[in-house]
N, C-alpha and C positions, 0 to 999 in steps of 0.2 A: 583793741578792747572797746566795747560799747560803754558809754558813760551816760547814765541817766542824770537828770537835773537833781542836784544835791539839796538836802534838807537844810543845810547851813552854809554860811560863808566859809567856815573852816574846812568843811568837806569839799567845797568847790575849789578852794585853794589847793588842797591835796590832789584832787582830780586833775586840775590843770597841770600840776607838776609831773604827775605820773603818766599823763596822756602821751601816747607815742612810745612809751617804754614797753617793749614787747615781752620781756622776761623779768620775773621777780625771783628772788631767792627766798624760799620758805624755810625757816629754821624752827625746829622743834627740839624737845628734850627727850633723849633716849632713856631707857629703863635704868641705865647705869649713871645717869646724870650728865652724860656727854651731850653736846649740842650737835645736831645733824642738820645740814642744809642741802636743799635740792632746788634746781631751777623749775619754775612753774610759769605757764603762759596765762596771764589774766584774760578772762573772757568778757567780764562785765563788772562795772562798779554800779551797784543799784542805788536807788534814791536815799537809802539809809547809810550809804558809805561802805556797805559790805562788798567785798571783792569775791568773785566767783571763778573757780578753776575746775577743769576736769581732773578726776583722780581715779585711781584703780583701787577698788575695795580690798584687793589682796595686798596692798602696800602696808608696810609696818607703820607708816606715819598716821594712818587713820585711827590708831589707838593712842596717839600722843598729841592731841590737838588742844588740850586744855590751856596750854600756854604756847603761844606761837609768835613769830616775828616775820615780817615781810620786808625785804629791802629792794628798792628800785634805784638803779644807778644809770645816769646818762652822763658819762665822763666828757663827751664832746660838748654837751650843753652846760656842764657844771652843776647838775642837779642830782641831789642825793636825798632819798626819803627812806626813813625807817619807821615801820608801823608795828606797834606791839598790840597784841590782843589775844584772841582765841579763835579757834576754828571748829567747824562741825561738818558732818557728812549729811548730804541731802540727796535723796534718790528720786526726787520728783521728776518723772519721765516727761511731763509737759515742758518743764524748764530745760531739761537736757536736750530735748528736741529743738527748743527755741534757740539755745546757745550752740547747737552743734555746728562744727566747722569741719570741712574735709581735711584740714591740717591735723586733726586728731586721729584720723583713720589708721596710721601706722601702729598706734598703741591700742586702738579699739577697732579691729578689722570688721566687726559686725555693725559698725556705725553706732547710732544712738541706741540700738537694741543690744549692744554688747553687754553681757550679763555682769561683768565686773566694773562697768562704767558707772561712776557716781559724780556728784559735784562736791567740791570742797568750798564751803562758805567761810571766808575769813572776816571776822568782825573786829575792826580796829578800835582800840581804846585811846592809845597815845600815838602821836606822830612827832617825830623829830625830823627836821628838814634843814638842808643847807642848799641854798640856791645862789650860785655865783654865775648867773647866766650871761655875764659880760663875755666879750670875745676872749679867746685864748690869750691874745696879746695883752688885753687889759688885765686878765688874771695873772699872767706872768709878771707884768709890771708891778702889780699890787704885791705879789709875793716878794719880789726883789726889794721894793720900798719897805715892806714890813720887816724884812731881814735887816735892812740897813738901820731903820729907826728903832727896831726892837718892839714895835707895836703893830697889831693888825691894822691894815689900812685897806678900806674898800674891798673887802674880800667877798662881799655879798650878804645875803640875808640868812640868818639862822633863827629858827623858831621851834617851840614845842607847843603842840596842841593836845590837850588832855580831855578826857570825858567825851571823846568823839561820838560814841554811841548815844551820849546824852546831850552833846552839843556844847560842853563847857570848854573854856580856853584858858591856857596859861600863856601870857604874852612872851614873845621871843625877843631876840636881840639881833645884833649884827655880828658877823664873823670878824 
């Protein structure tokens, strides 16, 4: 994923945590109220914090983007990020060309000119994150110590950042 310089320290923090995570799960609300999730490969995080993905205009998700959630998980690194927001469809051919990758060719055989190819722009508003990036051994020791003492011990950092599209912050805490 390409990452532009972010407009705020909060967005920079999120960008750092999700950098290198190649698949996110996009969750939307179906017509019957059920939640539906699907894997998506992020292409770019622009300077405003919006995340860009390729999508197929024929997909049912394109009509259900008013409320959406993205989750990024790096279990090996102990990083978990949940972004709540909304998404929209963008058909700007210049941006599609700029973000094109041959990895998308199996889904869009005509390349950037594929008629059903569009961009999904996810605009985050709130981020919840858990970052326990210590080694697995340290995390395991912390889990055992927490179980013995009955209190969370050095499990990493947890935070909530809100108003991301406007740059506001709600301070987080520790796990």
